[in-house]
C-alpha positions in Angstrom: 132.9 129.4 126.8 131.8 128.3 130.4 129.2 130.2 132.6 130.3 130.2 136.3 127.3 131.4 138.9 127.7 131.4 142.8 125.1 131.2 144.8 124.8 130.8 148.7 122.7 127.9 150.3 121.9 126.7 153.5 121.9 123.3 154.9 121.7 121.5 158.1 122.4 125.4 159.8 125.1 125.9 158.1 125.8 128.8 155.4 128.3 128.6 152.8 129.2 128.8 149.1 128.5 126.3 146.5 129.6 126.6 142.6 126.3 125.7 140.3 127.7 124.9 136.9 125.5 125.6 133.9 126.0 125.1 130.1 125.0 127.8 127.6 127.0 128.7 124.5 130.0 125.5 124.3 133.3 125.9 122.4 133.1 123.1 120.0 135.7 120.2 120.2 138.6 120.1 118.2 138.2 119.6 114.7 138.9 116.2 113.1 138.4 114.5 109.7 134.9 114.0 108.7 134.3 110.3 108.7 130.6 110.3 107.1 127.5 112.5 106.8 124.4 113.3 108.5 120.9 113.7 107.4 118.2 115.7 109.2 114.6 114.0 109.7 112.1 114.9 108.8 113.2 116.0 105.3 111.0 119.1 105.3 109.6 121.2 108.0 108.9 124.4 110.2 110.9 126.6 112.3 109.0 124.7 115.4 109.3 121.2 114.3 111.1 118.6 116.1 113.9 117.1 114.5 116.4 114.2 114.5 119.9 113.8 112.8 120.9 110.1 112.0 124.5 109.6 111.5 125.6 107.4 108.2 127.6 105.2 110.1 128.5 104.3 113.7 131.5 106.6 115.7 135.2 105.2 116.0 135.1 102.3 118.7 137.3 104.3 121.6 134.6 107.4 121.0 132.3 107.1 124.3 130.0 110.6 124.5 128.5 112.8 121.2 127.9 117.0 121.0 126.2 118.6 118.2 126.5 122.0 117.2 124.7 124.4 114.8 126.4 126.5 112.6 124.7 129.6 109.8 123.3 132.8 109.5 122.7 134.0 113.1 124.9 131.5 114.8 128.0 132.2 116.5 130.7 131.3 113.8 132.1 128.6 116.3 128.9 127.1 116.4 126.0 126.8 119.5 125.8 124.0 120.9 122.3 122.1 120.5 123.1 118.5 122.1 125.4 118.6 125.0 127.7 116.0 126.0 125.9 112.7 125.8 126.9 108.9 125.9 126.7 107.3 122.5 124.7 104.6 124.2 121.5 106.5 124.8 121.2 106.9 121.7 119.1 104.3 119.0 120.8 103.2 115.8 119.3 102.4 112.3 120.0 99.6 110.6 123.9 101.3 109.0 124.5 101.9 112.5 124.1 105.3 112.7 123.1 107.1 115.8 119.5 108.7 115.6 120.0 111.6 117.9 117.0 114.0 118.6 117.3 117.5 119.1 116.7 118.9 122.2 114.8 121.9 120.9 113.5 123.4 117.8 115.4 126.0 115.5 113.1 128.7 116.8 114.1 128.0 119.8 117.7 127.9 119.1 117.4 131.0 117.1 115.7 132.8 120.4 118.8 131.4 122.5 121.3 133.0 119.7 119.3 136.4 120.0 118.2 136.3 116.2 114.6 136.1 114.6 115.1 135.5 111.0 116.3 132.1 109.8 117.3 132.2 106.2 119.7 130.0 104.0 121.8 126.7 105.2 122.4 125.6 108.5 124.6 123.0 109.4 124.5 120.5 112.4 128.3 119.1 113.3 127.7 115.4 115.1 131.3 115.3 116.9 132.5 111.7 118.3 134.4 112.4 121.4 135.2 110.9 125.0 133.7 112.1 128.2 136.1 114.3 129.2 138.2 115.0 126.2 136.9 117.7 124.1 139.4 116.6 121.2 137.0 115.2 118.0 137.3 111.3 116.8 135.4 112.0 113.9 132.6 114.3 112.3 129.4 113.9 110.9 127.7 117.2 109.5 124.2 117.4 108.3 122.6 120.5 106.8 119.0 122.1 106.4 117.8 125.1 104.1 115.2 127.5 105.3 113.5 128.6 102.2 111.5 130.8 104.2 111.9 132.2 107.9 109.2 129.4 109.1 110.1 126.2 106.4 112.8 124.1 105.5 113.9 121.2 103.9 117.2 119.2 104.0 118.3 119.3 100.2 119.9 122.5 98.9 117.2 124.5 96.5 120.0 125.2 94.3 121.0 121.9 93.6 118.6 120.0 91.2 118.2 116.8 90.3 118.5 116.1 86.4 115.3 114.2 85.0 114.7 112.5 81.9 111.7 111.9 79.5 110.9 110.0 76.9 107.5 109.6 74.5 106.2 106.6 72.8 103.3 106.9 70.6 100.7 104.1 69.5 99.5 102.9 67.2 102.8 102.8 64.9 102.8 105.7 62.4 101.8 105.6 59.9 97.8 105.5 60.4 94.5 107.2 58.9 93.2 110.9 59.8 90.4 109.8 62.8 92.2 107.2 64.3 92.7 107.4 68.2 96.3 107.7 69.0 97.9 107.6 72.7 101.2 109.3 73.5 102.9 108.0 76.7 105.6 109.9 78.4 107.8 108.6 80.9 109.6 110.3 83.2 112.8 109.3 85.5 113.3 109.3 88.4 109.5 107.9 88.9 108.8 109.5 92.1 109.5 112.9 90.3 106.0 114.6 91.1 105.0 117.2 88.0 103.0 117.5 84.8 103.7 116.5 80.9 102.7 118.9 78.0 102.2 117.1 74.9 102.8 118.9 71.6 102.5 118.5 67.7 104.9 120.1 65.9 105.3 122.8 68.8 101.8 123.4 69.5 100.4 122.0 73.2 97.8 119.3 72.7 95.5 119.7 75.5 96.5 120.9 78.9 99.6 119.8 81.0 98.7 115.8 82.4 99.7 115.2 85.9 102.7 112.6 86.2 101.4 109.2 87.9 103.8 106.5 89.0 106.4 107.7 86.3 104.0 108.3 83.2 101.6 110.5 81.8 99.3 109.7 78.9 97.2 111.8 76.3 94.9 110.1 73.6 93.4 112.5 70.5 91.6 111.1 67.1 92.1 114.9 65.6 95.5 114.6 64.2 95.3 116.2 60.7 96.4 114.5 57.7 100.3 114.8 57.3 103.5 114.7 58.8 103.4 115.7 62.4 106.4 116.0 65.4 105.4 115.0 68.6 107.2 115.7 71.8 106.7 115.9 75.6 107.8 118.3 77.9 107.9 117.6 81.6 107.6 120.6 84.5 108.2 119.6 88.3 106.1 120.6 90.8 108.8 121.6 93.4 112.0 123.0 92.6 114.1 119.9 93.7 114.1 118.8 89.8 114.8 119.9 86.4 112.8 119.8 83.5 113.5 117.4 80.6 112.1 117.1 77.1 111.5 114.0 74.7 113.0 113.5 71.6 110.9 114.2 69.0 108.7 110.9 67.4 108.4 111.6 63.3 104.6 110.4 62.9 102.2 110.5 60.0 98.6 110.6 59.5 97.4 109.6 56.0 94.0 111.2 54.6 90.6 108.9 55.3 89.0 107.8 52.3 85.7 109.3 52.2 82.8 107.6 54.3 79.7 105.6 53.0 76.4 106.8 53.6 73.1 105.9 53.3 69.9 107.6 53.1 66.0 106.6 53.9 63.3 108.5 52.9 59.8 108.2 54.8 56.8 110.2 53.5 53.7 110.9 55.6 50.9 110.3 55.4 51.7 106.6 53.7 50.6 106.3 50.6 48.1 108.7 49.5 46.5 111.8 50.4 43.9 114.4 49.0 45.1 117.8 47.2 46.0 120.6 49.4 46.5 118.3 52.2 50.0 118.8 53.7 52.7 116.0 53.1 55.7 115.4 55.5 58.9 114.1 54.2 61.6 113.0 56.7 65.2 111.8 55.2 67.6 109.8 57.4 71.3 110.0 56.9 73.5 107.4 58.3 76.1 108.1 60.1 74.4 110.6 61.9 77.6 113.1 62.2 77.6 113.3 58.0 77.5 117.4 57.5 75.6 118.4 54.3 72.1 118.7 53.0 69.3 116.8 51.4 67.5 116.9 48.2 63.9 116.0 48.2 62.9 115.1 44.7 59.2 114.4 42.9 59.2 112.8 39.8 56.1 113.1 37.7 55.7 111.4 34.6 59.3 112.0 32.7 60.2 115.0 34.8 62.1 115.5 38.1 61.9 118.3 40.0 63.7 119.4 43.2 60.8 119.9 45.8 63.4 121.5 48.6 67.0 121.2 49.3 67.1 121.0 53.3 70.6 121.1 55.8 71.1 117.6 57.9 70.8 118.3 61.0 71.4 115.5 63.9 71.4 113.0 60.8 68.0 114.1 59.6 66.6 116.6 57.4 62.6 117.6 57.0 60.5 119.2 54.7 56.7 119.4 54.1 54.1 121.1 51.2 50.5 121.4 51.0 50.9 122.4 47.1 51.3 118.8 45.1 49.2 118.5 41.9 46.7 115.5 41.7 48.0 112.3 40.0 50.6 109.8 40.5 54.2 111.0 41.6 57.5 109.2 42.7 59.5 110.7 45.4 63.0 110.3 46.4 65.6 112.3 48.5 69.6 112.5 47.6 72.0 113.2 50.4 75.0 116.1 48.6 78.0 115.8 51.4 79.4 119.4 52.3 82.8 117.8 52.4 83.3 115.1 49.3 86.6 113.9 50.7 85.0 113.0 54.1 81.7 111.7 53.1 79.8 110.2 49.9 76.6 111.0 48.3 73.5 108.7 48.8 70.2 108.0 47.4 67.2 107.0 49.2 64.7 104.1 47.5 62.0 105.9 45.5 58.5 106.0 47.3 55.1 106.0 44.8 52.7 108.3 45.8 49.2 109.4 45.0 47.8 113.4 45.3 43.6 112.4 45.1 40.8 114.8 44.3 40.1 117.3 46.4 37.0 115.8 48.6 35.3 118.5 49.7 34.2 120.2 53.3 30.8 119.7 55.1 28.9 121.3 57.5 25.3 120.6 59.2 22.4 122.1 60.6 20.3 121.0 63.5 16.2 121.1 62.1 13.7 120.6 65.0 9.6 121.0 65.1 7.2 120.0 67.9 3.9 118.7 67.3 1.5 119.6 69.5 -1.2 117.6 70.8 -3.6 117.8 67.4 -1.0 119.6 65.7 2.6 119.4 64.9 5.1 121.8 67.2 8.4 122.7 66.6 10.9 124.3 69.1 15.1 124.4 69.1 17.3 126.5 70.8 19.5 128.6 68.3 21.7 128.6 66.5 19.4 125.1 65.4 16.3 125.9 63.3 13.0 125.7 64.8 10.0 125.6 62.5 6.6 126.5 63.9 4.2 123.4 65.1 2.4 121.8 62.1 -1.6 122.9 61.4 -3.9 121.2 59.7 -4.6 122.1 56.4 -7.7 123.4 54.7 -8.4 119.6 53.2 -8.3 118.5 56.5 -5.6 115.1 55.2 -1.9 117.2 56.1 -0.5 118.7 59.3 1.9 121.6 57.8 4.4 124.0 58.9 7.2 126.2 57.3 10.4 128.4 57.8 14.1 129.1 56.9 17.4 127.3 57.1 20.3 129.6 58.9 21.8 131.4 56.1 25.4 129.3 54.5 28.2 131.3 54.1 30.5 129.8 51.4 33.9 131.3 50.8 36.3 130.3 48.1 39.6 131.7 47.8 41.4 128.6 45.5 43.7 129.4 43.1 42.6 128.6 39.4 38.9 129.4 40.4 37.6 125.9 40.1 33.7 126.5 40.9 31.4 125.2 43.6 28.3 123.4 44.2 26.4 123.3 47.8 23.9 120.2 48.1 21.6 119.7 51.1 20.2 116.2 52.2 18.1 115.5 55.4 17.5 112.6 57.5 14.2 111.5 59.0 12.9 113.2 61.7 12.7 111.2 65.1 11.7 112.1 68.4 13.9 109.8 70.1 12.3 107.2 70.5 10.3 104.7 67.7 8.3 107.4 66.2 9.8 109.3 63.1 8.5 111.7 60.0 9.8 110.8 56.9 12.6 113.0 55.6 10.9 112.9 51.8 8.1 115.4 53.8 10.5 118.2 53.9 11.1 120.4 50.8 13.2 124.0 50.3 13.2 127.1 47.9 16.7 127.9 47.6 17.6 131.4 47.2 20.9 133.7 47.2 21.1 136.3 50.4 24.4 137.8 48.5 27.7 137.2 47.0 31.0 139.1 46.1 31.0 141.2 43.1 33.3 138.4 41.1 31.3 135.7 41.9 28.5 134.0 39.7 26.1 132.3 42.0 22.9 130.2 40.8 20.6 129.3 43.7 19.3 125.6 42.8 15.8 124.5 41.9 12.6 124.1 44.1 12.5 121.0 46.0 8.7 120.2 46.5 7.6 118.3 50.2 6.3 114.8 49.6 2.5 114.6 51.0 3.0 113.2 54.0 4.3 110.2 53.2 4.9 107.1 55.7 7.8 106.2 57.9 8.4 103.4 56.3 8.4 104.6 52.5 11.9 103.8 50.8 11.7 106.8 48.0 13.8 109.6 47.5 11.1 112.7 47.1 11.8 115.7 49.0 15.2 116.5 50.6 15.5 112.7 51.5 17.7 112.8 48.6 20.7 114.9 48.0 19.7 118.4 46.3 20.9 121.3 45.0 21.1 124.7 47.0 23.5 126.6 44.9 26.3 126.4 42.4 28.9 129.6 41.9 31.9 130.6 39.9 34.2 133.2 41.2 36.4 133.8 44.2 34.6 135.4 47.2 32.1 135.1 49.7 28.1 134.3 49.1 25.4 133.7 51.5 22.9 131.2 50.6 19.3 130.7 52.2 16.2 128.5 51.4 12.5 128.4 52.7 11.6 124.9 54.3 8.2 123.4 53.6 7.7 120.3 55.8 4.1 118.0 55.5 3.7 115.9 58.5 1.2 113.3 58.3 -2.0 113.4 60.7 -1.2 110.0 61.9 2.1 111.4 63.2 2.2 111.0 67.3 2.8 114.1 69.3 5.9 115.0 70.5 9.4 117.0 69.4 11.1 115.5 66.2 14.4 116.4 65.3 16.3 115.7 61.7 19.8 116.5 60.4 20.3 118.7 57.3 23.6 118.0 56.2 25.0 120.8 53.6 28.1 119.8 51.8 30.5 122.2 49.4 32.6 120.6 46.4 
């Protein structure tokens, strides 16, 4: 309809009435046949987006103007004008000759003009070709948008979905052996369709959904079990404009893989030989390192083979250690026993010859110090060292002598089999740290048993006389210069051993502090 507004205006001192014409709701032109379609751009947008309507072709040759109206929920049934009567020459064209017509306002503006607030459903813009002064339509181009919410639209009908197709290819070709890397490739058409593909094996999902990229989605796995498989691909679109689709099933056969060969290598530490009661370490290395199972460590003595231990393999290795090997010659080997013989074969290491030697015993030592005073010998040393008194001249006037005791020696025997034991001692020459010495032959002792456990039998060693002041250069083996017995015993427990010391010092000895080392050996 038309709205006429009268206003009083003044011009050159004259007053009068002037009719001012404004456009509001405009009755559409008389309907004519549709001569094409039109498209709203952008394809998606909001209620406040600027939009264009582009016709699929040109208006008839006798048309000079166009007018655009919109219909749909909230607008008048006859339509609301959104582009006034405008010359065709004022608009650009596309490559098909279609008119590109910008809408003068947004959909929110048009809704406000019509007096409603909720945009919903389908709205159709009708481009009408006409002449400037004749409202009869010479041809119409309709274009539609659909508001899926009050603020967002799309130019395709959300209830009409584009069909898709999905095809599946699998490589390498069937059949394959279990453990083979198999790749599934799904091809989705149309290629521009966005979404994901879920690959399935006998209906069970293989991993998670895979995003389609340029019309394809791929998935690889080496975990297809031996047997028959039915592989499929299900496409799910991201939006609502496309239909889902599924591929045809691809029959695929996976054969059982033959058991894999393994190798086992054995290392023994320390190498070659060690003394009885010392730890011996065994390390077996199994390849491939993913082989599951255990290793039997074996010891062959003569014609008898004994399994020392069975140890699970972890990370391709199994280790074992023992201190209980008997003395003598041994031959060690390692055997891998697979947990699943259908996957891996067992294997044996090379044999390693080994000798366990006799127990060598342990040693301990004490430092014995004496100080020779001017005109006499003097002994002094800090604890726990043994300090002898300074030597004094004997009644014959031919020697300096002194005496004392060693610190008690503690011996504990807890070995199985009660092998018995002996303790011996041997002293070095006394030295003042320079060039002066006292020959170790000049030190003697009288051993004694301080105490012992009830189950032990302990016998003190015999008295060893000190040499009568032999010179430092004397090469004899008197006194404690040679190894002498302190005590022997049998039975398990603890014994404390002692000895009285006697030292003869030549009168020619230069004054000073002299130290010797007494080494005690238990075996």
